[in-house]
C-alpha positions in Angstrom: 9.0 49.3 -17.7 12.0 48.2 -19.8 11.7 45.5 -22.6 14.0 43.4 -20.4 11.6 43.6 -17.4 8.6 42.7 -19.7 10.5 39.7 -21.0 11.4 38.5 -17.5 7.8 39.1 -16.3 6.3 37.1 -19.3 9.0 34.3 -18.8 8.0 34.0 -15.0 4.4 33.8 -15.9 5.1 30.9 -18.3 7.3 29.1 -15.8 4.5 29.5 -13.2 1.8 28.2 -15.6 4.1 25.3 -16.6 4.8 24.4 -13.0 1.1 24.4 -12.1 -0.1 22.7 -15.3 -2.4 19.8 -14.8 -1.4 16.4 -16.0 -2.9 15.7 -19.4 -2.3 12.0 -20.4 -3.2 8.8 -18.6 0.3 8.1 -17.5 0.7 11.6 -16.2 -2.5 11.3 -14.2 -1.4 7.9 -12.8 1.8 9.4 -11.7 0.1 12.3 -10.0 -2.2 9.8 -8.2 0.8 7.6 -7.1 2.7 10.7 -6.0 -0.1 11.6 -3.6 -0.9 8.0 -2.4 1.6 8.2 0.5 3.0 4.7 -0.3 5.5 4.8 2.4 2.8 5.3 5.1 0.7 2.5 3.6 3.8 0.1 3.6 4.6 1.1 7.2 0.9 0.5 8.3 0.7 -2.9 6.6 4.1 -4.1 8.0 2.8 -3.1 11.5 -0.3 -5.2 11.0 1.8 -8.2 9.8 4.3 -7.8 12.7 1.4 -7.5 15.3 -0.3 -10.7 13.7 3.0 -12.7 13.9 3.7 -11.5 17.4 0.2 -12.6 18.4 1.1 -16.1 17.0 4.3 -16.1 19.1 2.2 -15.2 22.2 -0.4 -17.9 21.4 2.2 -20.6 21.0 4.2 -19.5 24.1 7.4 -19.4 22.2 10.6 -18.5 24.1 11.5 -14.8 24.4 14.7 -15.4 22.4 12.7 -16.5 19.5 10.9 -13.2 19.4 14.3 -11.3 19.4 15.3 -13.4 16.3 11.9 -12.7 14.7 12.3 -8.9 15.5 15.7 -8.8 13.8 14.2 -10.6 10.7 11.2 -8.3 10.4 13.5 -5.2 10.7 15.8 -6.5 7.9 12.9 -7.7 5.8 11.0 -4.4 6.1 14.1 -2.5 5.2 14.6 -4.4 2.0 10.8 -4.2 1.1 10.8 -0.4 1.8 13.9 0.2 -0.1 12.6 -1.7 -3.1 9.0 -0.6 -3.0 10.0 3.1 -2.7 12.7 3.0 -5.3 12.5 4.5 -8.6 12.8 1.1 -10.2 9.6 0.1 -8.7 7.6 3.1 -10.1 7.1 1.5 -13.6 5.5 -1.5 -11.9 3.1 0.8 -10.1 2.3 2.8 -13.2 1.7 -0.5 -15.0 -0.6 -1.8 -12.4 -2.8 1.3 -12.6 -2.6 1.3 -16.4 -3.7 -2.4 -16.6 -6.4 -2.0 -14.1 -8.1 1.2 -15.1 -9.1 2.6 -18.4 -8.2 6.1 -19.5 -11.7 7.4 -18.6 -11.5 5.7 -15.2 -8.1 7.4 -14.6 -9.6 10.7 -15.6 -12.3 10.2 -13.1 -9.9 9.2 -10.3 -7.8 12.1 -11.0 -10.7 14.5 -11.0 -11.9 13.1 -7.7 -8.6 13.0 -6.1 -7.9 16.5 -7.0 -10.9 17.7 -4.8 -10.4 18.3 -1.1 -12.4 15.1 -0.3 -10.3 13.1 -2.7 -7.2 14.5 -1.1 -8.3 13.5 2.3 -9.1 10.1 1.1 -5.6 9.7 -0.4 -4.1 10.9 2.8 -6.1 8.5 5.1 -5.8 5.4 2.8 -2.9 4.0 4.7 -4.9 4.2 8.1 -7.9 2.7 6.4 -5.9 -0.2 4.9 -4.4 -0.9 8.2 -7.7 -0.9 10.0 -9.1 -3.3 7.3 -6.2 -5.6 7.6 -6.3 -5.7 11.3 -10.1 -6.4 11.3 -9.4 -9.3 8.9 -6.7 -10.7 11.1 -8.8 -10.3 14.2 -11.6 -12.2 12.3 -9.2 -15.0 11.5 -8.0 -15.3 14.9 -11.6 -15.5 16.2 -12.5 -18.2 13.8 -9.2 -20.1 14.0 -10.6 -22.9 16.2 -13.5 -23.5 13.7 -10.9 -23.7 10.8 -8.7 -26.0 12.8 -11.7 -28.3 13.5 -12.4 -28.3 9.7 -8.8 -29.0 9.0 -8.7 -31.9 11.5 -11.9 -33.4 9.9 -10.2 -33.1 6.5 -7.1 -34.8 7.7 -9.2 -37.6 9.3 -11.2 -38.0 6.0 -7.9 -38.2 4.0 -6.4 -40.7 6.3 -9.6 -42.8 6.0 -9.5 -42.6 2.2 -5.9 -43.8 2.3 -6.6 -46.7 4.5 -9.2 -48.1 2.2 
């Protein structure tokens, strides 16, 4: 083997090791977590939940169909703006800061260690689905208890009117 071949082999080993090196600092680990968090899918799932919730309100209020078309156009435009911003490189420092402000270095180390496992990877992959399920469950609950909330709101309004009339 020539000296040139040895040099190339050693160089390729160093490149391979560098490419697969684990993140070491807190910020690097945060970026690793963010990169695997599938933010686009999470944003899409949440927008679907919001869209469906507002759509239900349209149906409950029996609004004209042309209102729904206007709403659909608005939602499409708004989601495009939101996705463009939240998935832009300019938003990344905000994401990093949120993790940095929320978790200590040792907590980030633990999150990284967990998410690097097969189970942790599955959790990151399915987080968008879980968030959507949780949001939908919350919206369904709000819809179910809406009559009770309206009764409480009406009582409050009557009580306020009574106070104002004194």
